[in-house]
N, C-alpha and C positions, 0 to 999 in steps of 0.2 A: 471237196469232201462229200461223200455219198450221204444221203439222208437216212439210208437204211442202217439201223443200229447194228445189224449183224455183220456189217462190213468192218466194224471195229471190235465187236464182241464175239470172241472165239475161245470159249473155255477149253483148257487143255484136256480135261476129262472127256469131253464130247469128241474132241479130235482123235484121242486115243481109241475110243470105242468105235468111232466111225471108220478109222483106218484098220480096225481089227488086228492091231499089233499086240494086244494084251494076251498073256498066256499064263499057264499054271506056275511057272517059275517066278514070274513077276508078282503074281498074287501072293505066293509064299513069302517073298521078300517084303512086300508091302504089309502083309499081315504081322510079321515079326516086328517090323519097324513101327507100325501103328500101335501095337500093344505097349512097346517100350516108351514111345512118345506119350501115350496116355498116362503111363506111370509117372513120367516126368511132369506132365501138365497138372496132375491132380493136386499136389500141395501148392503149386503156384496159383492155380485158379482159386482155391480157398483163401489163400493169403491175400491175393489181389482184391478179392471181393470185400474182405473185411477192411483192408487198408483204404479202399475207395469209399468207405462210408455206407456200404450196402451189406447184405448178408452173405455168408459163405455159399449158400445155395445159388445166389445170383451169380457169383463168380464162377461156379461150376457149370451152371446152365448156359452161361456165356461161352464157356469152353466147348460145350456140346453143340449148341446151335451154330455159333460162329465157326467152329471147326468144321462142321458139316458143310455149311454154305460156302466157306472159303475154298474148300476142295472141290465142291460142285461147280462153282462159277469162276474160279480164279484163273489167272493167266500163267501160273507157274506149275511145274510138275511136282515141286517139293514143298511149297509153302504151307506151313501149319498156322492156322488162325486161332485167335482166342484173346482173352484179356491180357494186357501187358503192363509192365511197370510205368511206362510213359504216360498212361492214362490215369494213374492213381490221383495225381494232384488235381487235374482238371475235373475228373468225376467227383471227387470229394467236394470241390468247390461248388459245383453245380448242384449236387444233392443238398449241401448245407444251405444254399441260398434259395433254390427254386424247388427242392423236393424231387421225388421220383418222377412226377409228371413232367417237370422241367427237363430232367435227364432224358426221358423218352423223346420229347419234342426235339431237343437239341441233337440227339443221336440220329433221329430220322432225317432231320434237316441236313446233317453232315453226310448221311448216306446219299441223299438226293444230289448234294454237291459233288460227291465222288463219282456218281453215275454220269453227271454232266461233264465233269473233267475228263473222264474216259471217253465219252461220246465225242467230245470236241478235240480229242487226241492231244491232251495236255500231259500225258504220262511222261513224255521225255523232258518236259519243262521242269517237273518236280526235281529232276536230278541236278538242276542248275542252282538250287538253293545252296548258298555258300556253306562250305564245310565248317567254318568257325561258328556259324549259327547253330548247326546241328549239334556240334560238340558242346557249345555253350548251354543250350537249353537241356540237352541230355544230362550233362554234368549237374546242372542246376536241379533238375528233377531228382537225380540220385541223392543229392544232399537233402532235399526236402523229404524224400521217402525215408532216408536214414533218421532225420529228426523226428518223424512221426512215430518211430518204433521205440524210442527211448523209454517211454512210460511202461509199455508192456514188457520190454526186455528186462528192466530193473524192478518191475513190480511197484512202481511209484504210486502213492496214494494221492491222486489228483482227481477231483470230481469232474472238472471241465478243463480240458487242455485248449489254450488259445489256438486259433488257426494261423495267425501270423507268425513268421519265423522267429523274430527277436523276442516277442512276448512269450512264445512257446518255450524257448530256452531259459528265459527268466523264471518261468514257472517251474521248470525242471530243477534249476539251482535252488529255488526257494523251498522245494520239497525233497531235497537230496537226502534229508534225514529219514525219509520214509521208505528208503530202499528196502526191498524184501530180499533177504539173503538167499532164500530157497528159489525164488523166481530167477534171481540173477545167476545162480549156479546152474539152474536148468537151461537158461538161455545160453550161457557160455558153453555148456556141454553140447547143446544142439549145434552151436556154431562150430565147435571142434569136429563133430561128426560130419557136418556138411563139408568142411574143408579137407578132412583126411580120408573120408570114405572112398573117394575115387582111387586111392592107392590100393584099396582092397578089391573093388569091383567098379568098373566104369560103366557097366550096362545099367545098373539100378542106381538112380540118383540119390545122392546123400541126403537131399531134403526129405525124400520119402522115408528113409531109414530114421532120420531125426524125428519125424512125426510119429512113426510107430514106437520108437524107443521112448520119446517124451510122453506120449499118451499112456503107455504101459507103466511108466515110472509114476506118473501122477495118480493113476488108479491104485497102484500098490502102496505108494506113500500115504495116500489118503486113508486107505483101509487099515494098514498096519500101524502107522504112526500118527494119523490124524492131521497130517499136513495138507492144507488146502491150497490149491493152485487156481489161478484165474484161467478158465477155459472158455471155449466158444459158448457153452451152455450158460456160463456166468454172464457173458456179454449179451447173449441172445436167449434169454430164458424161454421165449416163446417156442424155441426149437427143441427144448428138452423133451417134449412129448413126441418127437418125431419131426421129420422135415417134409412138409406137404409139397406136392407138385405145384409149380407156379401156374397161375391162370393168366392167359392172355388178356391184356387190358388196353383200352384206347383212351388216351388223355383228351381233355378238351383243348382243341386247337383253334385259336383265333388269331387275328392279325397282330394284336398286342403281344400275345405270347411269342409269336414268330419273330417280331421285331426285337423283343427283349432277349431272346435266346439265340439270335442270329450270330452274334460275335462268338459265344462259346462254341456254336456249331462250326464256325469257320476254323477255330482252333482244333477241334476234333478231326475235321476233314483233313487239315494240313498234316497233323500228327499221323493220322492213319495212312495218308498217301506216302509220306516220307518213310515211315517205319516199314510198311509193307513192301515198297519198291526197293528200299535198302536191303531188306531181308532177301528179296528175290534176286537182287544183283549179287549178293554174297553167295547165294546158292548157285547162280550161274557160274561164278568164278571157280567154285569147287568142282562142279560137275561138268562144265563145258557146254551145258545146255543154254537155251535162251528163253527168257520169259517174254510175255506180251504185256507191256506196261499198261496199255489202255484197257485191255481186257481185265487186268488185275484191279485197276481202279473201279471199273464197273462192278466187278465181283465183290470188292470190298464195300461198294455202295449198297448193293443188294443185301449183303450181310448185315450192315448197320441199319438198314431200313426194317428188316424183319426181326432181328434179335431182340430189340427192346420190348416188343409186344409179348415176348415170352419171359419177361422179367430180367433180361440180360442187360449188360452195360456195353459201352463202346468196345469194339474189338478190331484187331488188325493182324497182320502177319508177324509172327514172333521169331526173331533171329535164333535164339537158343534152341527152341523146339524144332525149328526148321533144320538146324545143323544136327540135332539129335536124330531127326528123321533120315537125313542123308548118311550120317555115320553108321546107322544101324541097317542100311540096305534099302531104304525107301526108293522106289523107282517112279511111281506115278501118284496122282492125287488120291488114288484108292487108299494109300497109307493114311492120309488125313481123314478119310471117311471111317476107317477102322478105329483110328484114335478117338474120334467123336463117339462111335458106337460103344467103345470100351468105357469111356467116361460116363455115358448114359447108364450103362449097367451098374457102375459104381454108385451113381446118383440114386438109382432105384433101390438097390439092395444093401449098400454099405454106408450110406450117408448118416443113418441114425447113430453110428458110432463116432462120427466126426465131431459131435458136440463135446467129446471128452478131450479134444486136442487142446493143449495148453497154448495160451497166447504168447508166452515167452518163446516157445519154439517157432511159432509163426513169425514172430519179430526177428528171430535169428535168420530165418529164410529170407525175409525181406531186406535185412542188412546185407546179406550176400548179394541179393539182386541189385541193391543200390551200389555196392562196391563194383560189381561187374558193369553196371550202367555208367559209372562215373568216368570211365576212360581217362583216368588221371594222368597216365603216361602220355596220351595224345594231347590232353589239355596242357601239360607242361611243355611238350615239344612245340606247340603252336606259339609259345612265347618267343621262339626264334624266327617266326615269320615276320611279314611286313607289319609295320605299326598299325596300319588300318585294320588288318585281320585280327590283331591282338585287341584292338579297341572293340571290334564287333563281338569277339569272343567274350570279353569281360562284361560288356554292357548287357549282352543276352543272358549271361550267367547270373549277374546280380539282379537283373529285372525278374528273372525266373524265381530266384530265391526270395527276394524281398518284396516284390510287387505282385506280379501275376504272370502266368505262363502265356496267356493271350497277348498281353502287352509286350512281353519279351519277344515273341515271334514277330509281331507287327513292327516294333521298333527295330529289331535286328535286321529284318528284311529291308526296311526303308533305309536304314543306315548303311547296309551293305551296298544297296543300289547307288546311294549318294557317293560313297567312297569309291565304288567302281567307276562311276562317271567321272569323278575327279581324277582318278588314276589314268583313265583313257585320255582325258583332256590334257593332263600334264604331259603325256607322251605323244600328244598330237600338236600340230602347229599350223599356223597360216603366216607365211612370210612374204614380204616384198623383196624380191631378189634383185641382185645387181644385174643391170641390163647389158653390161659390156660383153659377157660371155654366157652362152647357154649351151649345156651339154645335151646332145641328142641321145638320151638313154632309153627311151621307150622301145621295147621290142628289139633291142640290140643284143645279139648273141656274142659278138666278138669285140674286144676292146678297140681293135684297129678300125672298126666300122663307125666308131663314135666321131661325130663332127661337132665343132664349136663355132658359134657365130657371134658377131658383134652387132647389136641392134641399136638403132637410133634412140635418143632420149624420148622421143615421142611415143615409144612403145614401152610400157612397163609390164612386169611379169610378177604375178602372185603364184605361190605354190602352197597347196593344201596337202598336208601330210597327216593322214589318218582319217577315220570316219568323219564325214561332215554332218554331225548331228547336233542336237540342242546343247550339248556340253561344250562344243567348239565353235558353233556357228556365230556366236556374238563377237568373236575375235575378229571376224571379217569387217565389222563396223568400226573396229578400233584402228584398222590399218588405213593409212592415207599417204598419198604421194606428196612430196614436198613441192612439186612443180606442176600443179594441175593445169596451169595455162599452157604448158608444153606438151602434155600427154594427150594423145589422140586415140590410142588403142591399148586395152588391157588384156593380156593373156592370163587366164586362170588355169594353171597346170593342176590337173586332177588325177594324174597317173597313180597316186598313192591313196586314192579315195575308194574304199571297197563298197561303201553304201552311203546313202544320204537320206535324212529324214525330213519331215515337213518343216521343221525349224531351219535346217540348213537351206532348204529350198527357198524359204521366205527371205532369209538373209541374202541369198544369191539374187533373188528377185529385186530386193531393195537396192543392192549394189548396181544392178542393171538400170533401174529407174534413176538412181542418183547420177550414174555415169552418163546417161543419155541427156540429162539436164545440163551436164557439163560438156555435152557434145563429145563424149568419149564412147567408143565402141568396145564391146566385150567379145572375146573369143575364148571358148573352152577347149582345153587340150588334154589328151590322154584319157578321155571319158570311156570307161568300160561299159560293157553291154548292160549290166544291172542298173547303173546310174543313168545310162542313156534311155532305157525303157521307162524309168521313173520320170525323167524330164519330159518324155513324150506323153505319158499318161496324165501328167499334171498340167500339160499345156504350155510349159515353159519353153519347150523346144520351138514352138511356133513364135513365142514372144521374142526370143533372142535371135531366131532365124536358124533353121537347121544347118545352113551352110556355115554357121559359126560354131558348130559343135563338131570337133574333129578328134579322131582317135590317136593322133601322133603329133608331137611337138613340131616336126618339120613342116607338116601341113598347116599347123596353127601359125607358124612363123610366116609362111607364104601368104596366108589369109590376112594376117596382121599387116604385113608390108603392103599388100594390095589396098587394104582399107586406109592405111596411113597415106599412101600416095594418092588415093582417090579423094580423101578428105582435103589434103593440102594441094591437090592438083599439081603435085610436084614430086615425081617418083624419086625415091632415094634407093640407091642400090645397097645391097647387103655385102659387107666385106668379110670374106672367109678368112679365118685366122689360121 
């Protein structure tokens, strides 16, 4: 790997400008798509900001700054960056426990981790996170988001809502008599608008129409009938006099703070990497283009390092907004820049009117977001998969809902690795074969070329079937011949071993030492180039003797017979069957 970061960091926008392939037609397409995506992003940014435990202006400024930086430094032509529903739970938890300074530190740390992940070319590895884990914590987050919106949707009178899932629902049921019928009807109306508006117009998002209609209704109902609704101004009275521009701030960073916030930062980094690369992969599938995963990780890292200093929250690539960009004609990252510029204009000139948006309408928007995130059909279909996958899915889901998203990801990944190793081990084997007949199957193209041999009892044959790694290597110690005193040579057939790790090598080395103490020679058969190179680099080839590492069973048989005759000083011929 080259030390130069520019060998792995190649933003798509810079490549397009460098190649001079951008033209007026593409700009028009990007401009239209950028405006529409900005309209789609507006209500989501406000809703995500409030649901995350910060202010609506912080949600919107995240969409502006992160949207700009994602398009500037990203590795995809189509990805739209900003706040997403996946971060609501983790951001709310960090803000509740550590405050805004803790959120800034953890987000910056996550950004640094993302840059390092991209620099060390780990972009492709993120794709190997098991699908049941992704579905498990995504569905879990969706349920948690849904549960946080019940109070505002029904207008419940609860002074403090517990943060834990079960106590939260207990509080809801204890205060069910405080349901506000007007808030509930407004929430249901907003929900219906969001659901059915696409049948009228698919360009303008139903969430925006719901916000406009809900805001106008609360203003009219308040002035004509004196009905009061809970609005952004009610929850954030400091915004009633106008929404000030955020001022960049730097928190106090020391070793203790970094150590305390390291785990939340890891969660943010993993979530960001998964969601952004997943969105980029979806975009590739629709458009036929290819994104640069390592550049994307570095771009997301830069985004999350800079955005917090403008009052923003963690951000990543958003699948829904990315698809809106593609469906409305977006061609290049310029569409993302226009979307960010459009949101900035709204922030500067229209945000004072946002304080009148009713919280029940925002709750309806987030309930739809939660429903779309839940992937309940996929969740249900995974129950038909292997039991190990079902176990990973359910454990990740329940840990996300009842314990913590960070714990869910960590336990889910560890459990998936353990179950994967077990599955590989169960499908791999090391066997002591019958010495009477050996089939010469390596490198044989035609059945008529296969030869069989009968070997003397002084030569025994082991066969390793599958990767010789830590999950399988210990089985070699469990095997033993019943007639050690007669055995003089052991052939280890490795034709089905694609790779070997250090544990496998250690067990093979132990077998060699144990065998030589018993005055038994070892011959390796069918060793492929990859395994041979590892044996050479580790020094084992010299220990066993290079003449005893052979690519084909016929050569191994000849070597074994020679060693057997040499040891006993009494050659025995091999009888062809």
